[in-house]
Backbone as JSON, one array per atom type, in Angstrom:
{
  "sequence": "MLVSQILKSKSDDGVVTLPAGTSISRVAEVLSARRIGAVVISPDGKKLAGIVSERDIVREIGRRGATCLNDSVDTIMTAKVIACGRSENANDVLQKMTDGRFRHIPVLEADELIGLISIGDVVKARLAELHMEKDALEGMIKGF",
  "N": [[-63.9, -2.13, 0.99], [-61.88, -2.13, 3.9], [-60.13, 0.14, 6.06], [-58.28, -1.22, 7.6], [-57.52, -3.31, 5.94], [-56.21, -1.91, 3.93], [-54.03, -0.91, 5.35], [-52.69, -3.25, 5.91], [-51.76, -3.92, 3.38], [-49.79, -2.16, 2.9], [-46.22, -1.35, 3.09], [-44.26, -2.26, 5.87], [-43.04, 0.1, 7.19], [-43.82, 1.76, 9.19], [-45.18, 4.77, 10.71], [-43.93, 7.9, 9.92], [-42.79, 10.12, 12.24], [-42.31, 13.32, 13.87], [-41.19, 15.45, 16.47], [-43.0, 18.17, 17.99], [-41.86, 21.5, 17.6], [-39.71, 20.93, 15.89], [-37.71, 22.15, 13.21], [-38.94, 23.7, 10.24], [-37.32, 23.36, 8.05], [-36.0, 20.94, 8.64], [-38.14, 19.17, 8.64], [-38.73, 19.31, 5.92], [-36.39, 18.06, 4.92], [-36.63, 15.48, 5.92], [-39.02, 14.68, 4.6], [-38.1, 14.71, 1.97], [-35.9, 12.94, 1.98], [-37.19, 10.52, 2.77], [-38.95, 10.27, 0.77], [-41.76, 10.93, 0.91], [-45.06, 12.38, 1.48], [-46.09, 13.64, 3.74], [-45.75, 14.29, 7.25], [-46.31, 13.15, 10.53], [-46.88, 15.01, 13.41], [-45.8, 14.41, 16.59], [-45.5, 13.87, 20.07], [-44.52, 11.44, 21.04], [-44.65, 9.5, 19.14], [-47.03, 8.13, 19.22], [-49.25, 9.7, 20.23], [-51.28, 12.06, 18.65], [-50.37, 15.15, 17.54], [-50.4, 16.9, 15.38], [-50.22, 17.4, 11.82], [-48.12, 17.74, 8.98], [-47.69, 18.66, 5.69], [-46.0, 18.4, 2.44], [-47.22, 20.27, 0.84], [-48.07, 22.15, 2.69], [-45.61, 23.26, 3.47], [-44.66, 24.37, 1.02], [-46.64, 26.27, 0.49], [-46.17, 28.02, 2.62], [-43.56, 28.88, 2.13], [-43.99, 30.19, -0.29], [-45.63, 32.2, 0.58], [-44.06, 33.61, 2.61], [-41.44, 33.32, 1.94], [-38.07, 31.93, 1.91], [-37.17, 32.31, 4.52], [-38.87, 31.27, 6.39], [-38.2, 28.67, 6.8], [-36.58, 28.33, 8.99], [-38.28, 28.44, 11.1], [-40.47, 26.95, 13.65], [-42.15, 23.88, 13.07], [-44.62, 23.86, 14.23], [-45.87, 26.21, 13.6], [-46.98, 25.96, 11.12], [-48.24, 23.5, 10.92], [-51.13, 21.42, 10.65], [-53.27, 21.35, 13.24], [-55.76, 20.59, 14.08], [-56.57, 17.74, 13.28], [-58.13, 15.56, 10.96], [-58.92, 12.28, 11.35], [-59.06, 8.69, 10.93], [-60.48, 5.45, 11.6], [-59.41, 1.98, 11.92], [-61.55, 0.35, 11.2], [-63.09, 1.71, 9.43], [-64.72, 2.27, 6.3], [-63.17, 2.27, 3.12], [-64.22, 3.89, 1.09], [-65.62, 5.82, 2.55], [-63.5, 7.1, 3.86], [-62.13, 8.13, 1.65], [-64.0, 9.94, 0.85], [-63.93, 11.76, 3.0], [-61.32, 12.74, 2.71], [-61.49, 13.92, 0.21], [-63.54, 15.85, 0.66], [-62.23, 17.42, 2.63], [-59.98, 18.26, 1.28], [-57.4, 17.14, 1.52], [-54.48, 14.92, 1.45], [-53.49, 12.93, 3.09], [-54.16, 10.84, 5.79], [-54.27, 10.19, 9.22], [-54.49, 7.12, 10.97], [-56.19, 6.05, 13.71], [-56.42, 4.29, 16.87], [-58.05, 3.89, 19.73], [-57.34, 6.49, 20.39], [-54.64, 6.45, 19.72], [-51.92, 6.58, 17.44], [-51.81, 4.46, 14.76], [-51.3, 4.14, 12.13], [-50.81, 5.55, 8.8], [-52.48, 6.65, 6.01], [-52.53, 7.35, 2.52], [-54.1, 9.26, -0.09], [-53.42, 8.01, -2.42], [-52.98, 5.38, -1.61], [-55.63, 4.64, -0.9], [-56.95, 4.89, -3.38], [-55.52, 3.04, -4.87], [-56.26, 0.67, -3.56], [-59.0, 0.68, -4.01], [-59.06, 0.47, -6.81], [-58.02, -2.11, -7.11], [-60.06, -3.56, -5.84], [-62.19, -3.0, -7.64], [-61.16, -4.29, -9.89], [-61.18, -6.96, -9.11], [-63.98, -7.27, -8.82], [-64.81, -6.9, -11.48], [-63.59, -9.12, -12.7], [-64.97, -11.15, -11.38], [-67.55, -10.72, -12.28], [-67.25, -11.09, -15.06], [-66.55, -13.78, -15.01], [-68.98, -14.94, -14.11], [-70.62, -14.27, -16.21], [-69.41, -15.65, -18.38], [-69.68, -18.12, -17.46], [-67.8, -19.38, -15.77]],
  "CA": [[-62.62, -2.44, 1.62], [-61.68, -1.43, 5.13], [-58.85, 0.78, 6.34], [-57.34, -2.23, 8.09], [-56.96, -4.01, 4.77], [-55.24, -1.0, 3.27], [-52.83, -0.89, 6.2], [-51.95, -4.55, 5.71], [-51.14, -3.92, 2.06], [-48.63, -1.22, 2.9], [-44.97, -1.89, 3.66], [-44.29, -2.07, 7.36], [-42.11, 1.06, 7.62], [-44.43, 2.55, 10.29], [-45.45, 6.15, 10.44], [-42.83, 8.89, 10.18], [-43.2, 11.2, 13.15], [-41.31, 14.26, 14.39], [-41.83, 16.2, 17.61], [-43.31, 19.61, 17.88], [-40.63, 22.28, 17.7], [-38.78, 20.64, 14.81], [-37.74, 23.18, 12.21], [-39.59, 23.41, 8.92], [-36.3, 22.83, 7.12], [-35.76, 19.54, 9.04], [-39.32, 18.45, 8.15], [-38.5, 19.18, 4.48], [-35.3, 17.12, 4.74], [-37.23, 14.15, 6.13], [-39.94, 14.37, 3.51], [-37.27, 14.49, 0.74], [-35.11, 11.76, 2.23], [-38.02, 9.32, 2.84], [-39.85, 10.31, -0.4], [-43.11, 10.9, 1.46], [-45.69, 13.63, 1.34], [-46.52, 14.21, 5.01], [-45.18, 13.74, 8.5], [-47.2, 13.35, 11.67], [-46.23, 15.66, 14.55], [-46.19, 13.65, 17.75], [-44.49, 13.91, 21.15], [-44.04, 10.16, 21.41], [-44.91, 8.47, 18.11], [-48.37, 7.51, 19.44], [-50.25, 10.74, 20.33], [-51.32, 12.89, 17.46], [-50.43, 16.59, 17.84], [-50.69, 17.6, 14.14], [-49.68, 16.82, 10.6], [-47.61, 18.77, 8.06], [-47.41, 18.09, 4.32], [-45.22, 19.18, 1.6], [-48.05, 21.42, 0.44], [-48.0, 23.25, 3.75], [-44.3, 23.93, 3.44], [-44.61, 25.14, -0.19], [-47.5, 27.44, 0.64], [-45.54, 28.98, 3.52], [-42.41, 29.46, 1.42], [-44.61, 31.09, -1.28], [-46.18, 33.33, 1.3], [-43.14, 34.34, 3.39], [-40.08, 33.17, 1.52], [-37.32, 30.85, 2.57], [-36.8, 32.53, 5.88], [-39.76, 30.48, 7.2], [-37.61, 27.36, 7.02], [-36.01, 28.29, 10.32], [-39.36, 28.42, 12.08], [-40.96, 25.68, 14.12], [-43.2, 23.24, 12.31], [-45.84, 24.17, 14.92], [-46.45, 27.39, 13.01], [-47.69, 25.66, 9.89], [-48.91, 22.23, 10.92], [-52.57, 21.34, 10.88], [-53.43, 20.9, 14.58], [-57.12, 19.91, 14.14], [-56.46, 16.71, 12.21], [-59.2, 14.64, 10.71], [-58.36, 11.0, 11.35], [-60.01, 7.63, 10.73], [-60.2, 4.19, 12.32], [-59.14, 0.83, 11.04], [-62.76, -0.35, 10.77], [-63.83, 2.51, 8.51], [-64.76, 1.9, 4.9], [-62.24, 3.13, 2.3], [-64.99, 4.93, 0.36], [-65.92, 6.93, 3.49], [-62.27, 7.81, 4.07], [-61.91, 8.88, 0.41], [-64.87, 11.14, 0.85], [-63.37, 12.69, 4.01], [-60.12, 13.36, 2.11], [-61.96, 14.79, -0.87], [-64.18, 17.03, 1.21], [-61.27, 18.22, 3.35], [-58.95, 18.59, 0.33], [-56.09, 16.72, 1.97], [-54.09, 13.7, 0.84], [-52.97, 12.0, 4.06], [-55.06, 10.74, 6.9], [-53.78, 9.28, 10.27], [-55.33, 6.05, 11.45], [-56.11, 6.02, 15.15], [-57.11, 3.32, 17.56], [-58.03, 4.27, 21.16], [-56.59, 7.81, 20.33], [-53.2, 6.25, 19.44], [-51.56, 6.5, 16.05], [-51.45, 3.03, 14.28], [-50.93, 4.15, 10.69], [-51.13, 6.72, 7.94], [-52.72, 6.29, 4.58], [-52.59, 8.43, 1.53], [-55.23, 9.1, -1.07], [-52.95, 7.05, -3.39], [-53.26, 4.06, -1.0], [-57.06, 4.37, -1.0], [-57.24, 4.71, -4.79], [-54.93, 1.66, -5.31], [-57.11, -0.4, -2.96], [-60.31, 0.73, -4.68], [-58.82, -0.1, -8.15], [-57.89, -3.56, -6.92], [-61.37, -4.06, -5.56], [-62.96, -2.99, -8.92], [-60.63, -5.34, -10.83], [-61.73, -8.25, -8.63], [-65.4, -7.29, -9.16], [-64.87, -7.12, -12.93], [-63.2, -10.55, -13.0], [-66.05, -12.02, -10.92], [-68.71, -10.58, -13.17], [-66.89, -11.75, -16.32], [-66.67, -15.2, -14.77], [-70.42, -15.26, -14.04], [-71.25, -14.17, -17.58], [-68.88, -16.67, -19.23], [-69.99, -19.4, -16.88], [-66.64, -19.96, -15.12]],
  "C": [[-62.46, -1.57, 2.84], [-60.27, -0.82, 5.21], [-57.83, -0.2, 6.83], [-56.7, -3.07, 6.99], [-55.99, -3.22, 4.07], [-53.93, -0.95, 4.02], [-51.98, -2.17, 6.01], [-51.2, -4.57, 4.38], [-49.96, -3.01, 1.92], [-47.35, -1.85, 3.48], [-44.97, -1.44, 5.11], [-43.17, -1.08, 7.85], [-42.63, 1.88, 8.83], [-44.68, 3.94, 9.81], [-44.31, 7.04, 10.82], [-43.38, 9.98, 11.07], [-42.06, 12.07, 13.49], [-41.98, 15.01, 15.5], [-42.1, 17.61, 17.26], [-42.02, 20.37, 18.23], [-39.6, 22.02, 16.68], [-38.87, 21.76, 13.76], [-38.38, 22.77, 10.96], [-38.55, 22.85, 7.94], [-36.01, 21.38, 7.43], [-36.89, 18.68, 8.55], [-39.12, 18.2, 6.6], [-37.42, 18.12, 4.17], [-35.83, 15.71, 4.87], [-38.18, 13.78, 5.02], [-39.16, 13.99, 2.28], [-36.54, 13.17, 0.89], [-35.99, 10.46, 2.19], [-39.01, 9.22, 1.59], [-41.35, 10.14, -0.04], [-43.74, 12.3, 1.34], [-46.2, 14.32, 2.59], [-45.84, 13.51, 6.15], [-46.16, 14.09, 9.65], [-46.34, 13.96, 12.79], [-46.76, 15.01, 15.8], [-45.08, 13.74, 18.81], [-43.83, 12.55, 21.41], [-44.23, 9.08, 20.36], [-46.27, 7.82, 18.2], [-49.45, 8.6, 19.51], [-50.13, 11.66, 19.14], [-51.41, 14.39, 17.88], [-50.72, 17.44, 16.6], [-50.1, 16.78, 12.95], [-49.19, 18.01, 9.71], [-47.26, 18.09, 6.77], [-46.46, 18.98, 3.53], [-45.93, 20.41, 1.03], [-48.0, 22.53, 1.42], [-46.69, 24.0, 3.68], [-44.19, 24.83, 2.18], [-45.5, 26.4, -0.1], [-46.83, 28.47, 1.56], [-44.3, 29.65, 2.86], [-42.95, 30.47, 0.4], [-45.17, 32.31, -0.62], [-45.15, 34.22, 1.97], [-41.7, 34.27, 2.87], [-39.35, 32.12, 2.31], [-36.96, 31.06, 3.97], [-37.7, 31.72, 6.87], [-39.16, 29.11, 7.55], [-36.9, 27.22, 8.39], [-37.04, 28.22, 11.44], [-39.7, 27.02, 12.52], [-42.1, 25.15, 13.25], [-44.57, 23.57, 12.95], [-46.58, 25.34, 14.31], [-47.23, 27.09, 11.71], [-48.45, 24.33, 9.88], [-50.44, 22.42, 11.11], [-52.76, 20.66, 12.28], [-54.76, 20.12, 14.81], [-57.17, 18.92, 13.03], [-57.66, 15.82, 12.2], [-58.5, 13.24, 10.61], [-59.46, 9.94, 11.08], [-59.62, 6.46, 11.6], [-60.02, 3.05, 11.44], [-60.41, 0.15, 10.55], [-63.62, 0.51, 9.79], [-63.73, 2.03, 7.07], [-63.87, 2.86, 4.02], [-63.04, 4.17, 1.51], [-65.35, 6.13, 1.29], [-64.66, 7.74, 3.73], [-61.92, 8.65, 2.87], [-62.77, 10.07, 0.39], [-64.42, 12.18, 1.83], [-62.22, 13.5, 3.39], [-60.55, 14.36, 1.0], [-62.63, 16.04, -0.36], [-63.23, 18.01, 1.88], [-60.12, 18.72, 2.5], [-57.54, 18.35, 0.96], [-55.75, 15.32, 1.4], [-53.59, 12.62, 1.8], [-53.88, 12.0, 5.26], [-54.49, 9.79, 8.01], [-54.92, 8.26, 10.65], [-55.14, 5.89, 12.98], [-56.9, 4.82, 15.73], [-56.94, 3.7, 19.07], [-57.14, 5.6, 21.29], [-55.06, 7.62, 20.19], [-53.02, 5.98, 17.99], [-51.14, 5.05, 15.74], [-51.08, 3.02, 12.83], [-51.22, 5.46, 10.06], [-51.37, 6.24, 6.58], [-52.92, 7.49, 3.72], [-53.72, 8.21, 0.63], [-54.76, 8.12, -2.15], [-53.13, 5.59, -2.91], [-54.69, 3.63, -1.18], [-57.44, 4.13, -2.46], [-56.73, 3.38, -5.27], [-55.81, 0.6, -4.77], [-58.46, -0.41, -3.71], [-60.15, 0.14, -6.1], [-58.68, -1.61, -8.12], [-59.26, -4.2, -6.69], [-62.24, -4.06, -6.82], [-62.45, -4.01, -9.89], [-61.12, -6.69, -10.39], [-63.25, -8.4, -8.98], [-65.64, -7.56, -10.59], [-64.63, -8.54, -13.26], [-64.39, -11.43, -12.55], [-67.23, -11.91, -11.83], [-68.46, -11.21, -14.56], [-67.01, -13.24, -16.15], [-68.09, -15.71, -14.71], [-71.02, -15.27, -15.48], [-70.73, -15.29, -18.44], [-69.15, -18.06, -18.67], [-68.81, -20.13, -16.2], [-66.97, -20.25, -13.64]]
}
């Protein structure tokens, strides 16, 4: 399965982005309100400047305490983001995520943000693919 197929299966809410300089507390509010695990940091909703996840915020609170919530997201975001393209295979993306120990990956086309997929999206797609393969094999065995 390709990343493009995973993107098609997602609701069309778009990618949640916030500009650099946003406070960590504001990022936490957006994550909570939208019930999402990561926000892309972008100056215009297209260019990728970084990504920050709920894990990043929790780690920083654990390290420095709640005072960090007033700081800029720039201080904790991942600036060297690993991304993927829409033509990449889901298994390859899953491997990138596993190797890098992250759960969200931006999808870029011509260096512009076109989507964001989570490890849950990839696993869901892979399970659907395995279910179809199982059904096809059972059909062949039973002669359907």
